[in-house]
N, C-alpha and C positions, 0 to 999 in steps of 0.2 A: 391877106389883104381884106379890105372892106369896100364900102360903097364909094361912089364918086364924091359924095358930100364929105366923106372923111378925107379923101385925097385933097379936097380944096382947103383943108386945114393946114396945108403945108406953108404956113406963113411963119414957121419957125425960122430963126436965124441959124443957118448951118455953117459951122466953122470948118474951114479947111485945116486938116491936120496932116502934115507931111508924113511920108513913109517912116515908120518907127520900128525899132527892133528892141523888144524887152529882153533882159537877160533871161534866156529861155532854152528850151530843149531843141530848137530848130534855128538854123540860119538859112538865108536864101542866096541864090546866085542867079542873076537875071541876064547872064551872058551865054547861057547854054543854048544849043541849037533848037530850033523849032522843027518838030516832026509830028504832024497830026496823025492820030490813030483813029481807026474806024470802029465805032461801036454799033452793034446791030440789034440789041434786045431793047424793045420799048419798055419804059417804066409804066407800070400799072398803078396808078395813084389809088391809095387806100380809101380816100374820101370819108374818113371818120376822124373824130377828134379835131374838127376844123369847122369854122363858120363859112369858109370859102373853098369848097372842094375844087381840086385841080389847081386853083390859084395859089392857095397856101396849103400845100399838101406834102405827102411823103410816101415812100415805099421802102420797107426793110428788105434788103436783099443779101444773099450770100456773096462774100468776096471771092471765094474760091481758093484761098490760102490764108494762112495766119499772118495778119498784118499787125506790126507793133507800132502803136501810136502813143507817144508820151510815156513809154515804159510799160504799157499794158497791151496784151495780145487780144486781137479781135478777129472774129471770123465773119461778122456781119456788119453792115453799115446802112444808115438811112440816107437815101437820096432825097434831097429837098427840092421842091419846085423853085425856090428862090435862090438857086445857084450855090448850094452848099451841101456838104456831107456832115452827118452827125453820128457819133459812135456812142455805144453804151445805152444807159437807161433813157427812155423818152422824157425830155424836159419841155416838150411843147414848143421847141424852137422852130418847128416848121411853120408855125403860125406867125412868127415874128417877121413881118415884111419890111419893117422899118430898120434898115441897117444902121449900125452905129460904130463908133470907135471901139476897138478892142482895148480892154477886156469887155466881154458881153455880160452885163450885169442886169439887175432888175430895175435900174434907174430909168425913169420915164424921160427919154431924151427927145421925144417927139410924139406926134400923133400915131395912133395905131396900136397893135397888140405888142406888148413888151414881155419878153421872157428871158430869164437868165440862161446862159448856155455855156457848157464846157465841152471839150472833146469835139471841136468843130474844125473842119477844113473848108475854107471859104474861097474858092477860086474866083467867084463873082457873086457875092451876097448883095442882092438888090431885089426890087419889087418886080420880079419877072412873072409873067402870066402865061404859062404853057397852055392853059385852057383856050387861049385865043389864037394859038398857032405855034408853029415850030415843032421840034421833037426833043425829047430827053431820052437818051439811050445809054445802055451800059453793056460791057463785054469783058470776059476774061480772055486774055491773050498770052501767048508764050507757053513755055514749059518749065517745070521746076529745075533749078532753083531761081529762075529768072522770069517768073510769071509777073503779069501786070494787070491791074484792074482799072478799066477806063470808063469814065462817065462823061458824056458830052451833052451840053445844052446848045442846040443848033437852031439859029434863026428864031429865037424865042422873043416875042414882043415884051415891052415894058408895060406895066399897068397904066402909067400916067405920062410916059414920055414916048416920043416917036422913035422909030428905028427898030432894028432887030439886033439881037445880042447872041454871040456865039462864044462859048468858053468850054474848056475841057480840063479835067483833072485825071491824073494817072497815079495810081498807087503801085509802087514797085515792091517786090517781095523782100528786098533788102532794107525797106523802111523809108526810102526816098519818096518824095511827093513832087509831082510836076504839074504846073499850071500852064495851059496854052490858050491862045486867044485868036479867034477868027475875025472876019470882017464885020461890016455893019457899024453899029453905034457902040461897039464894045471898046470903050476907052477908059473906063474906071471913074468917070466924073460923078456918078451917082452910086457907086458900089464900095463895099469893103472887101479887100483882098488880103488874105493872111491865114494863119492857123492859130488855134487857141487850145492848149491843153487844159488850163484852168485860169482863174482870174489873176494869178501871179506868174503864169508861164504861157506866154503868147508871143508870136512874131507877126507883126502887121507890116505888110508891104505898102499898102496905101489905103487912104480913106477919102472917098469922094474927091479924087483929084485925077487929072488926065495923066495916067501913069502907064497905060498899056495901049498897044495898037495891034493891028493885024500882023500875025507872024511872030509875035513875042512869046517867049517862054520863060518861066521862072521855076527853078529847082529848089525845093525846100528839103534840106538834109538835116538829120539829127546831128546836133553838135557833138564833137568828139572830145574826149578827155581820157586820161589814164588813171587807173586805180592801182595803187601800190599796197600790197598786203603782206604782212609778216607776223610773227608771234609777239612782237612788242619788246621782247627781251632776247638777248643772244649771248652765248658764251664767247669770251675772248678767245682768239686764235682759231676758232672753228667757223667755217663758212655757214651762214644761216641762209635759209631759202627766202628769196624775195620774189613774190608772184606779181607779175605786171600784166594787166589786162587793158586792152584798148576798148573804151566804152563809147556809146553814143546815147543821147537822150538821157533818160532817168536810169543810168547805170546798167545799160544793156550791153553785153559783150558784142563788139563789132567783129563778126566772124566772116566778113566779106572778102578776106584774103589780102589785107593790107601788107604792102611790101616796103614800106618806108623805113627810115633809120631813126632811132631815138638816141638822144644824148643823155647820159646818166652822170650825176655827180653827187657827192655827199657834202653836207653843209660844213663839215670840219676839214675836208680835204684828205681824209684818211680812208683806207680800205682798198681792197683789191677785189675784182669781179671775176666770176667764172660762170660758165654755162651749165645749168642743171638739166633742164628739158627745153627743147626748142630746136627747130630745123634751120634757123638763121645763123648769122655770123656775129659772134661777140668779139670785140677788140678791147682789151683792158689797157687803158692809157696811163695807169698809175695815179697815185694821189687821189683815189676815190672816183676817178673819171673813167668812163667807158662808153662805147657805142655798141648798139645792137641793131643789126639789119634784119628786120622781120622777113621770114619766108612765108609764102602764101599758105603753106600747110600749118602754120602756127595758129591760124584762125584768131589772130589778135591776142594770143596768150603765150607767155613765156615765163619760165622760172629761172632766175639767176641766183648765184651764190655770192654773198658779200661777206668777206673776211676782214676783221679788224684786229689790230694788235694793241689798240689804245682803249682803255676803259673810259667811255664817254657816251653822251647822248647825241645822236645825229639825226638829221632828216635827209631824205633822198629827194633830189630834184630831177625832173625829167622833162624833156621837150623834144618834139619832132620838127621844130621850126615854126609850127603853127599852133599846135595844141600842147598842153602840159598836164600835169597831174591835178586831180581834183583835191583841194585841201581836206575835204571831208573823208577822202580815201587815201590819206598819206600821213599816217601816224608816225610819231617819232620812234626811233629804234634805240634801245639802250643796250650797249655792250658792257657787260659786267665782268670784273675780274675776281668775283667771289662766287662761291657756290655753297649750297647747303642741302642737307637731307635730314628727314626726321623719321624716327620710329616712335609712334605715339599710340597710347590707349586712353581714351576719355571715358571708358566704361559706360557707354551709351546704352548698352543692353546687358542682360544677365548672362553674359557669355565671356569666356576667357580668350576669345578669338579676336578681340577688337584690334583693328588696324586703321588708325585714323591719321597717320602721317603720310609723307610722300613715299616712304618705303615700307614694305611689310616686314613684320617680325618673322624670324625663322619659323616659329611655332607659337602655340598658345601658352598662356600661363600654366605652369605645372605646380601643383601642391606637393608638399612632402610632409609626411607624418599626419596626414588628414585624409579625408575621403575623396579628394580630387573631384569635387562637385561644386560648380560655381553658384549653386542655389541653396546649399546647405553646408553645415559643418562650421568649424572655426574660421577657416579661410573661405571667403565667399564674396560675392558681389551683392550688396544690399543698399537700401535707401538710408542716407544720412543727410539730415538738413535739406531735404527736398530733392536730392539727386542721388543717382547710383554711384557708389564708391566701392573700392576694393578694401575689404576688411581683413586685417591680420590679427589673430587672436590665438591664445593657447589656454585651453581649459585644464590640461592635465600635466603641465610643467615639463613636457617632453621636448620642447623646442620645435616649433612648427613654422611654416611659412610658404612662400611661393617664389618661383624664379621664372625668368623668361629670357630667351636668347635672340640675338640679332647679329647679322653678318656685317661687321664693321670693316671688312677688308675691301680692297679694290678702290678705295678713294684716293684722290691725288696726294702726293707726298706733302707732308706738312699739315694734313688735315687734323683737326681736333675734335674730340667728342665730349659732350656734356650731358650728364644725367640730371634731370630735374623732375620735380613732382610737387603736388600740394599734399599736405598732411594735416590730420587732426588727431591728437591724443585724447583718449577718454578713459578715465578711471585708473591711470597709472599711479600707484600708491607711493613709490619711492624710486630712488635712483637705480635700484636693481631690476625694476620693471622697464623693459625697453624692447624696441625692435631695431635690430642692426641692419644697416645698409651695406651690402657687400657686392663685389664685382669679381668676375672670373674671366681670364683671357685664354682659358684652355678648355672651354666647354664644361666647367664645373669640377675639374680634377682638383683645383686649388682655388681658394678664395682670399680676397683682400678686403678688409673692412674699411669702408669710407667714413662711417659715422654712426651715431646712435640717436634714436628718438626716444629719450628716456624720461622717467618721472622724477619727482612727483609732478603730474600735470593732468589737467582736465580742460583742454582748450575750448574756448567758445566758438572759434571759427577756424578757418584753414590758413595755413602758412605755406609759402613757397620756398623751397630750398633747392640747391643744385650742387653737383660734384663734378670735378674734372676727371674723366675716365679715359683720357687720351692714351695713357700707358697700357690700357687693357684692350685697345682696338685689335680685333682679330676676326677671323671668319666665324668664330663661335663664342663671341663675347656674351656673357650672361650677367644679369643683375639679379640680386636676391634680397628679399625682405625676410628676416628670420627672428623669431621671438626669443626672449631670454627664458631660461628654465623657471624663473620665479613668477612669471605672469599668471594671474589668476583668472577666474571665470569672467569677471566683468572688466578685465583689462584688455584694451584693444586700441589699435591705431588704424585710422582710415586713410586711404591714399586715393588721389585723383590726378588725372592729366600726367600720367607717367610717360616721360619722353626722353629719348636719347637724340640729341641734336649733333649732327656732324657738320662742321664748317671748314671751308678751305679757301685759299686764295689761288687764283689761276695766274700762272706766269707763262708766257708763250715760250715754247722751246726755240732755241736759236741755232742757226747754222753751225755745224761742228766741223764737217769735212766734206770732201767730194769723193765719189767712187767712180772709177772708170772701168769699162769692160771692153775687151776685144778678144779675139781668139788666139792671140800669142804669135801668130805667124802672118806674114803679109807677102805679097808679090809686088815687086817694084812697079810694074806697069798696070796694076789693078788697085783702084782706090779701096782702102781698108776701112771698114765700119768701126766706129768707136762711140760708145754710149757714155754719157756723163749724167750722174744724178747727184743732187744736193742731199746731204744726209745730216740728221740730228745726232746727238751724242749716243743714242741707242742704236744707231745705224739705220733707223727707219728713214724713209724718204721725206725730206722737208717739202711737202707739197705746196707750201706757200711761198717758196723762194722765188723772188723776182729780181735778183741782183745780176751783176755782170761778171762773167768769168773770162779769163785768158786761157787759151789753149796753146800749148807749147810742146814741140817735139824735143826740145833741149839739144837739138843737133844743128840748128840753124838752117834746116832744110824741110821741105814739105809744104804743100798747099792744102787749105781746108775748104770744104763746102758743107752747107747745112743739109742734113738728111731729113730730119723731122724736128719740128718745133715751131711755135707760133711767135717767137720773139724776134729780136733784131740781131742779125749776123753781119760780121765784117771781117774779111781777110784783106787788109789794106795793101800788103806787099806780097806778091806771089812768091812762093818757094822760100819763105824765110822761117817757116815752121810756126808762125804765130797767127792767131785769130782771136776775135772777141765775140762773145754772144751774151745778149741780155735776155734773160728768161722772161716769158710772159706767164700770167697767172694760169692760162690754159695749159701750160706745159706740165703743171703739177709737179714741178721740181725735176723733170727729166727731159733730156734732148739727146739727139744722136747726130753724128757728123761723119763725113768721109774724108780720109787723109790720103792724098795723092803723094806718094813718096817715091819719086823716080830715082833719085840718087841720094847718097849720104851714108852716114854711118849705119851699117846694117842693123845693129841692135840699139834700140832707143827706149828711153823711159818717158812716155808721154805724160805731161803734167797738165793739171787744170787748177786754177786758183782764183780766189777773189780776195785781193789784198793778202793778208797773212794766213787766210784759210785755204788750205791746199788739199789735194787728193791724198788718199792714204796709201798709195802704191800697191794696193792689194791685187791689182791687175797683172803685175809682173811686167817683164820686158816684152816688147814687140819686135820680132826679128824678121827682117825683110830679106828675100832672096830673088834671084831672077825668075825662078819658076817654082811652081808648087801645085797642090791640088785645090781646086774649088770643090765645095760640098754644097749641093743644092737639092731641092725637093723635086726638081724636074730636069730632064736632060737639057743641055745648052744647045741652042741653035748655032750653026757655024756658017758665017762668022757670028760670034756672040754679040749680044746687045751691049750698048755702051756702059750700062750699069747692070751688074749681075746681081740678081736677087738671091741672097744666101739665106733668106728666112726659111726656117723649117717649121711647118705648122705643128700644133700639138698632136701627139699620137696617143694611142690607147695601149695600156699595159698588156703585154703578152700577145699583142697583135703584130704581125709582120708589116713592115713598111719599107719602101725603097728609099735609098739615098743615091744620088748620082755624083760620081767623081769625074773630074776633068783635069787632065794635066794641062796647066795653063802658064803662060808667061813667054819668055824668050829663051832661046838657046844660041850656042855659038854658030850653029848652022841656019838658024831661023830667027833673026833679030826682030821680027814683027810680032808685037804682042798679040796673043790669042791662044787658041787651043793648039797644043803641041801634038799634031796629028801623027808624028812619027813614033809617039809613045803608044805602041800597040802590041797586042798579043798578051800572053800570060805574064803577069808581074807578081813578084813576091812582095807583099806588103805586110807591115805590122800595124795592128790596130790597138788602141787603148782608149778607155773612156775616163771621163772625169765626172765625179758627183759634184754638182754645184749647189743645189738646194733640194734636199739636205746635203751636207758636205760629205756624208759617208753613206755607205750602203752595204747590203749583204748579197745582193743578187747581181750577176754579171750582165753586161750588154752582149748580145750575140750578133756576130756578123757572118752571114751565110752559115748559120747554125753553129759557128765556132765561137767560144767565149773570147771576147776581147780582153786584153790585159787591163789591170787596174791602174797602171802608171806607165810612163815612158820607160822608166828604168826596168820595169818588169818586161816590157816589150823588147828592150834591147837584149835582155838575157834570154828571151824566149824565141819560139819559132815563128816564122812568117807564114802567111797563107796566100794562096794563089788567087789572083783576081784577073779576069780577062778584060783587056781594054781593046776597043776598036776605034781607030783614028783618034786616039787621045781620050776617049770617054769610056766609063764603065758604070754598071749599076750593081749595088750590093743590097742585100736584104738584111734589115736590122730588126731585132726583137729585144724588148726589155720587159721583163716580167714584173718589175716594180714600178714605182711612180717617183716623180720628182723632176727637177731640171738637170739635164746632163748635156755633155758634149762628147763628140767622138773625133779622135785624132788618128792620123795614119801617116806613114812615111815609107819610102822605098830607099833603103840604105844598102841595097845589094850591088848597085852599079855606079852609084854616085856618092860623093862625100856628104856628110851631114851639113846642116845649115852653117853658114849662110849661102852655100852654093848648092846644097842638096834639094831634093824634091819631097815636100811634105805638105800636109794641110790639116786644118781643124774646122769642124763644123761650128756654126753659131750654136750657142746654147739653145736647147729646145726642151719642151715640156712633154712629159709622158703622164697622162692622166689615168686614174682608175677606170675600169670598164663600168663599174657600178658600185652599189652598196646593197648589202643584205641586212635586214633587221631580224632580230631574234630575241627571245626571252623578254617579251613585253609583259611586265607584271607590276603589281602594286608594290611600291617601295616599302611600305610599312610592314607587310607580313609575307611578301613573296607570292601572293595569290596571282596565279597566271591569268592573263587575258583569255576569256573563253574563245574569242575569235569566231563565234557562230551567230552572234546577235545580228538581226536584220531589221527589227522594228521595236516598238515600245514594249513588247512582251518578251523580248529576247533576254538571254541570261545577263544578269547585272555584273559589271566589272568593278566599278569604283565610283566614288563621289567626285563630282566635278571640282577641279581645283586642288585635289590631293595629288601628291607626287607619285609618278610611276617611273619605272626603270625600263630602259631599252638597251640592248646590245647591238652595235653596228659593226659590220666588217666591210672594209674597203677591199674590193676584189678586182682581179684582172679578168681578161676575157676567158680564161680557163676556169674561173670561179674560185681561184686561190687568193688568199689574203695577200695584200701588198704591204710589206713590213715598213716601208718608209712613209706611209701616209700618216700625217700628224707629227712628223719629225722635222718639218720644214723650219727655216729660220724664224718665220712667223707661222706657228703651227696652224695647219688647216684643220677645220673641224667639219661637222656634218649638221645640216639643218633638217629638221623634221617639219614637213608641211602637211597639215591636215586637209583632207577632203571629206566633205559631209556626205555620209551615206544615208542617214535617216535622222530626223529630228522633228520636233513640233513646229519649228520655224527655221529660217535659213541662216541663223547666226553661226559663224564659224571663225572664232578667234584663233590667232596664231598660237602655236605651242609655246608656252612660256617656260622659262628656266632661269636659274641663277648661274649655275655652273655648266650644266649640259654635258656634252662630250668634251673632255679637256685633257685626256691622258691616254692617247693611243699607244698601244704596245703591240708590235707585230701586226699592225693594221687593224686592230680590234680595240674597241672602247665600249664601256658601259656607263651611261648617264643615269643618275638616280633621282634627279629633281625636276623632271619634266611634269608639266601639268597642263591640262586642257580645261578651260574654265566654263564649259557649257554642258548642256544636257543633250545626249544623242549618241550616235554611232559614227565613227570616222574611220578612214584609213590614213596611214602615214606614208609619205613619200620622202625618202632621204635624198639629199643633194649636198653639194659642196657648201660649206657654211657661209661663205661670203659670195657664193654664186660664181666664183671665178678661180679655178685651181691654178695658182701661180701664173695668172695671165692667160691661161690656155682655155678658158671658158668653163662652163658648168658641166656637171655630170649628174644625171638623175638615176637613182637606184630603183630597186624592185619595190613596188607598192606592197605594203603589208596586208595581211588579212584584216578583216573588220576589227576595229578596236572599240570596245565598249560592251555593254551599254553603260554610259555615264549617267548618273542620277544626281540630284541636288545633294549638297553636303548638309544643308540645314535650311530652316525657314526663319525669316525675320518677320515679326508680326507688327501690325499697326491696327489701331482701333479708332472708330468714331463712337462717341458716347451715346448719341441719339437722345431721345426724350420720351417721356411717358405722356400718353394722351389722357385727357379727362373724359370720363364717361358721359358727362353732360356739359354741353357748351352753349346752351341757350342763353345764358347770361354770362357772368363771370364763371369761367370753367371750374369744375370741381368734380370729385368722385366721392361717393359715399364709402365709408369703411365697410368692407364686405362685398363691395361691388367690383366686378371684374373689369380690368382695364388692360390696354395694350400699349402700343407705341404710337406716338405722334410722328416721330422720326426714328426709323429703325436703326439700332446700332449696327455697326459692321465690323467685321474682322477681315483684314487683308493679310494674307500670307504670301510673302515674296520668297521664291526659291533662290538660294544663293549658293555659290561655290565655296570651297574651303578658304579662298582668299577674299571672300566677302563681296564678290561681284554678282550681280543678278544674272541668273541663267534664263535668258529670254526665250530659249527653246523649250522651256517648261510650259507648254501650252497644248491645247487639243488633247489627243489621246495620250500624249506624253505627260500631261499634268495629272498625276495619279492621286493627288489629294482630293478626297471626297468629303461630303458633308460629315460622314461618320468619322473622319479623321480630325475633326475640330471638336474638342471636348470642352463643354461648358458646364459650369456648376451654377445653378440658379439660386437666388436668395431664399432663405427660410425666415428671416426676420429683418426688420428695418435696422439700419446702421445707427440711428440716433434717437428715434422716438420710443419712449417707454410706455408701458401700460398705465391704466388709471391709478395703479398703486405706486407708480414710479419705480418699479423693481425690475421688471423684465422687458426686454425689447419686444415691441409689438410684432407678433408673428405675421408672416405673409405666406399665402399659398401660391406657389408658382407652378404653372403648367407649361412645360417646354413644348414648343412647336418644332418645326423643322426649318432650319435656315435655307435660304436659296443660295445657289452657287453661280458666280459669274467669272468666267475666264477672261481676264483682261488682255490676253494675247501679248503680254510683255514679261512673262515670267511670274506674274502674280495672279492670285485668285482672291476674289472678294466674296465673303459669306455674309449675307444680310440676315440678321436674327429675325425669326418669324416670317421670313420671306416666302417660304413654301407653304407652311402652315403656321398660324399665328401663335406667338407666345402670349400667355395671359397671366395676370397677377391679381390677387385680391387679399386685402388685409383681413385678419381674423377679428371678428367682432367680439370674440371671447376676451379680448384684451380689455374690454370695458369702455366706459364713456371717457373719451379723451378729446381735448379741444382740437381745432383744426391744425394740421401740420402738412409740411411738404414732404412727399415721399423721398426717402433716401435709401435706395436699394443698389446693391452691387451684384453684377453677374461676373463670375470669374472664368476667364479663359485659362483653363488648366493645362491644356496640351494641344499641340498640333503635330500630326504625324501622318505620312503617307505610307508607312511601313518600311521606308528606306531612309527617309530624312525626317527630322523632327525639329521643332523650334526650341531654341535655347533661352528664349527671353520670356518664357511663361513660368509661373502663373502671372497674369496681369488682370487688373480689374476694369470692368466696364461700368460706368456710373451714369446711367441716363438722367437727364434733367428731370427733376421731380414734378409731380402733379399735386394738386391740392386735395387733401383728404378731409372729409367731414363725417362726424358721427351723426347719423340721422335717425329719425323715427317718424313713421306715419301716424297721423292722429285723426280722430273723428270725435266731435264734442256734442254732448246732449244739448237739446234745445227745447224750450217750453213756450207755449202760447195759450191765451185764453180763448182765441178764436176756435170755432168748432163747426162752422158752416161749410157746406160744399163750395169748393173754390178757394177756401182759405189756404195759405201757404206758410210754411216755416223753412228757413234756410239753415241747414246743418253745416257748421264749419268742418271742412275736411281738408287735409293738406299734409305738408312735410315740414317738420322742424329739424334744426340741427343745433348741436351744442357749440356755443360760441367760445371765443378765446377767454371770455369772462365767466365761463362755466354756467351760462344761462341758456335756456332754450329760446330760439327765435325762428320765426318762419323763414324758410329758405327761399327767398324771393328770386334766387338764381335758377330755381328748379322749374323748368317748363318741359321736363323730359320724363319724369316718373309717371307711372301708370298704376292705378289700383283697380280692383274689381270689388263688387259688393253684392250682398243679398239683403233683402228687406222682408221683415215679418210684421204684419199689421195685427193689432189687438184692439177690438171694439170699433175699429174704423177701417175704411179702405182709403189708400192714398197712392198716388203715383210719385216716382222719384225721377228727377232729371238733373244732369244728363244720364243717359243710359250707361250701364256698365259695359266695358271698362271706361275709366275716366283718366284723361291725361291732365296733369297739373299745369296750371298757368301761373307763373311767378310764385310757385310754392303752394298754390291754393287749388283745390278741386271740390268746392262746396257743392252740396246736394240740395236741391229745392224739392220739398215734399208738399204735395198739394192734395187736399181732401177731395175725394170723389164720393165718399159715403160717410155721413156723420155718425158719431156715437152719442150716447146719452149718459152723462153730459159730454163725454169726449172719449179719447183713446190714444193709442201710441203706435209708432212705427219703429221697430228695432232694425238698425242697419249694422250688419257685420261686414267689415272691410277685409280685403286680402291684399297684402302689400308684398313687394319683393322682399327677399330675406334681409337685404341690407337696410330696410326701413321697418322691420319688425322690432318689437321692444319687449322688455321683461315686465309684463303686467302681473304675473302670478308668482314670481320667484321660483318657478319650476323649470328645470332644463328638460324640455319636452322630448328631445331626441337623445338625451344622455351623451351629448357630444362635446360637453364643456362650454357650450354657448347657450346661455339662458335667454338671449335676446331672440326669442322665437315665437312671440305672440303678436297677433293682429289686434287692432283696436275695434271697439264696438261703441255705438252711441244710440241714444233714443230720442226721437222727436215726439213730444207729448202735446196733444191738442186738448183744449177745454179745461185747463188747470186754473183754479182760482186760488190765488195766494193771499187773499184777505184784503186786497185793495184793487178795485177795478181800474184804477188809473194805470196799473202795470199790465200791459197787454201782452208782453213778450219777454221771456227770459232765455238765457243760454248759459251753459257752463263755461266758466273761465278756465283757461289752462293752468 
């Protein structure tokens, strides 16, 4: 505020602007209840940065929690005297007493102090004057996560209006803002009410209008919307993850526990939805539609799966009835029916290990009949036409070349493979000079020729060609470039961008049949469980099936109920044997049902079909009888529950577990369905087991330590064993030393007939898992070198290079420690996953163990994988577990942790350089350096060495003590001559004397090290003046990075040149010139020209006016006179001149002279005597001398002063 005279300027016409809501981060609700909060801490006004302390003032205070306003987190806020809060940097807004329409800009809308403002919360922005009365207080109330920060202006007078004003603002920890209004004159007629994030993001409730009254409350809440994110592209037939986040404000996740329901649809009406992660309920409605009911624990985030069988581009639409997706966070999703993979080498470095495609080659390029060195020999990587290329050449007519292997197996049926590359032929003399292109489908045992690049040819540029190699697709496909025997020394072919591209078309597998499963026997009065799964042609479950099936007993009897499934079930007519079920996406192609079969034909073949697609009858007949055995994991209560749980949980191989048998059903003497209590005492039963998955086995199931039979037929021919029942129930102890899914059947055929009137039973199928896994024989695949197992830190014994293959043997064991022969023999073979745990490394990076094949061929419970690799530096342990984390649906098994594996070190380094620039020794004018003068760097060159694995990934753990590459491991060769400048005779390159300093070393903490040349002690260079008088030139020097090695890994892309930007070199000479004068009186002076010349591009000497750097010293010898010289020695040149003034202090008769001998730096000395003084090959080693002569008469007294011309 300001003075009263300023207030009287309020003759402005104030326009009423009704409440307005800009498209913004906040919306308001003025129907919320009023509940005044008590604030207790008085604001202490800062009384700085204001002309009107306390009137237009502020205090910066702590909020007490992190408050998000407009997408930015704040922990502090300014409380302003004029009824507002202000976040962030001070904009002087506290001085702006003249409220205005939002947005608050720099526009002068009225008298008073005007400031722009963003990040403002204005519960009552007006010209309030707390210095004249009332209170402004604040408090932190509540506890996390429901804290609230309260600021109250209570009974504060207005500067220019009568009445008192009371308003309050509450900041809630969840981001909401509440305004509340008390009594007095607080009605809004002179105030601005609203919030402003910035000039384009604000929500104004009112401006200078009667909008509020005592007891009103307004809640400002961040606007909500949804963000939909995905990869942009998805494969057909496979569910892709769709992440959905509920946001408020500027894309902040609303984690407040929203529990509403969102409606999802696709723009094309295609697709089915499934739940990936989330605690809520997903309902797939078909046709691309679904609903999801959020659970509070989702914190506003859920991941759903969307599967589509149509190749198309679609958009996902979402609404919760009020809010929808933000278009900026809802990109289109492309479902593609094509796929591709590439194996590519662009020869970007001098290494045979280039992997530039989506897939890695199996190994590096391999030379044959040459030295197998990518930097030398006939076959090598070298520069051609400005880029690195693969050279294939034969100097001795022996037939040489290179080959490389790729795994082209495992791609979808119908995939094609194409070999392509760029090539240039050089010097091929005739058709007999060629390089043949060959392919092998058996790892090089036999080769097929695809074509020849033959002469005569000397191509000016590169040509692209390609070959179809689909017929050679295999796990060990090789391509080969091989020379003809007639190629000579200068005959060669260059290759670039060598690629194998694999392409395929995706077609969704379709439903082929159904599979039913039951235990083969049923009891009339007990509902029998029957599972149905939709299957593809390969008998795998069609997890995308959402069709409708008919269930049919084919006997006209039986009633159905749904046991498990998320779809729609209907049994329209009881006891007709028929029902329908429509699968939901959440079923993943499987559901289960209960069949109540009270009467009817005892033996039935249950059927399931969808039109012409039916079940495969692999389940066999289901035979019902009046009584039988139930098999459960726990004893039945009596009377038993309405539904008997016959589920048997997963068991552990070779560990005893109980099964409970109950004689169940009806008898002639007891027609009530239940446990047959009269079945008691010792009973002779026969047991047999069935191998379900795998379908065969070698180890028996034991019942009470007795081996069960392998089939019912064997049981019929064998002996029974005694089991004691009590009131119809018994417990048996079962043990199976192997793994897999099995079932156990039993019958009592000693006193009753066989089915359908006998008593028998079969357990549900159950899983027996291994007790664990044991790892052994961890070794390098290449040479069998065993893992030391003792390394604990960076100095521990080395094992192998990161990314190289190692081998591991794993044994699936039972609880006795014996191998389980059936592991890995399942219908979908189970495998083993190796999980690394980081023991020690320079950083915390711990990538997964990678492999192509891994464990894929268990024999008797044992398998050895040979292509595992860990692509980091450090020491790990390996923990084995079930490959897919779920053994036949029975859960995971974790094995014994290995000993320490490692130490892993980098496989190689990749180098990069910055060229830097040379400094000029003198920069007082246009920068230059004299030939012979030492110079260093203006910008120091650098070498960055990045540690990488054998699969060319950066090993980020190569840092700290683990980064073993030292300055001494970076080998540099410094120049001895200029690359382009010749001596004065135009014969030899001008020599340079290089003095290598010591690079500095910087650990970038990301797997790379940067070495700065001259960083620890300076490098210096000086051109040899012995090269003679040469005109100015720009230095052209190369430093060669010849090798990088830490003793375990080295760079494969050296040597490489570093060429700093040149400086200007001038050949210079210092001079001093004779001077003569007729004057001979004391006080007379002569000026002796002294300075520096340089040889110009025109081969003439000129004064070096750029030189205000050089310094010379001198001595003076007087003859017949005495004189003083100024300036005193030493003298620094100015614009190339350093003249001496000699003044007579004692005269001669008739005169005399002063001899001045100058001493110049070596680079400004000259050859005045034709003698190499130091016998060092440099005759430019003489300093200049000059004489000042006083009292010389030259025959004409009109000439008072002479000096020697250059």
